C-alpha positions as CSV (number, residue, x, y, z in Angstrom):
1,M,102.8,105.2,106.4
2,P,103.3,108.1,104.0
3,G,100.7,109.9,102.0
4,T,97.5,111.8,102.7
5,P,94.3,109.9,103.2
6,I,91.5,110.4,100.7
7,S,88.9,112.9,101.9
8,A,85.8,111.3,103.4
9,D,83.6,113.3,101.0
10,T,85.3,111.7,98.0
11,E,82.7,110.1,95.7
12,I,83.0,106.7,94.0
13,Q,81.0,106.2,90.9
14,I,80.3,103.0,89.0
15,E,78.8,102.6,85.5
16,I,78.1,99.4,83.6
17,R,77.5,99.7,79.9
18,R,76.1,96.9,77.6
19,G,76.8,98.1,74.1
20,D,75.5,101.6,73.9
21,D,73.2,101.2,76.9
22,K,73.9,102.1,80.5
23,V,72.5,99.1,82.4
24,F,73.6,100.1,85.9
25,A,75.0,103.2,87.6
26,D,75.4,104.4,91.2
27,T,77.5,106.5,93.4
28,I,78.6,106.4,97.1
29,L,80.7,108.6,99.3
30,I,83.8,107.1,100.9
31,S,82.5,108.2,104.3
32,R,79.8,105.5,104.0
33,M,82.5,102.8,104.5
34,K,82.3,101.0,107.8
35,R,86.0,101.6,108.5
36,T,88.3,104.5,107.5
37,H,91.2,103.9,105.1
38,Q,93.6,104.7,107.9
39,E,91.9,102.0,110.1
40,L,92.2,99.4,107.3
41,A,95.8,100.3,106.6
42,N,96.6,100.0,110.3
43,Y,95.2,96.4,110.3
44,L,97.1,95.6,107.1
45,F,100.4,96.5,108.7
46,M,99.8,95.0,112.2
47,E,101.2,91.6,111.5
48,M,103.4,92.1,108.4
49,S,105.7,94.6,106.8
50,F,105.7,95.4,103.1
51,P,109.1,97.0,102.2
52,A,108.1,97.4,98.5
53,G,104.5,98.7,99.4
54,A,101.1,97.1,99.2
55,Y,97.8,97.6,97.5
56,L,94.8,97.8,99.9
57,M,91.6,96.9,97.9
58,T,88.4,97.9,99.6
59,G,85.7,97.4,96.9
60,T,83.3,100.2,96.0
61,G,80.5,99.8,98.5
62,I,78.1,99.7,95.5
63,V,76.1,96.5,94.8
64,P,73.8,96.0,91.9
65,P,70.4,94.3,92.6
66,D,70.4,90.5,93.0
67,S,68.7,90.2,89.6
68,F,71.6,91.8,87.8
69,T,74.3,89.7,86.1
70,L,77.3,90.9,84.1
71,N,77.4,89.7,80.5
72,Y,80.3,89.0,78.1
73,G,81.3,92.4,76.6
74,D,79.9,94.6,79.4
75,V,82.2,97.5,80.2
76,I,82.5,98.5,83.9
77,A,83.9,101.9,84.7
78,I,84.8,102.9,88.4
79,T,85.6,106.5,88.9
80,I,87.0,108.0,92.1
81,S,86.9,111.8,92.3
82,N,90.4,113.4,91.9
83,I,92.0,110.1,91.1
84,G,90.6,108.8,87.8
85,T,88.7,106.0,86.2
86,L,89.4,102.3,86.0
87,T,87.7,100.6,83.0
88,N,87.4,96.8,82.4
89,Q,85.5,94.8,79.9
90,V,84.0,91.4,80.9
91,G,85.6,88.5,79.0
92,K,88.3,90.4,77.2
């Protein structure tokens, strides 16, 4: 599998905005994941091959409190250091 693994001290940040208000924000280090990216990739390729490549989605490891609910129009931004930011709006 080509490529260099992401450093374990890489930070993932999530921010949820409702209009002009930040209603949730948190950060976590990749090292807090139960399994390393390499371990997860090894499992992915154990039983199948992906000649055109594959995306391995891990989630962020950040969970808002049980009382929190996303609303229509909320904007969620997930940032991974040295990679960039993915932004999505609920219901759009």
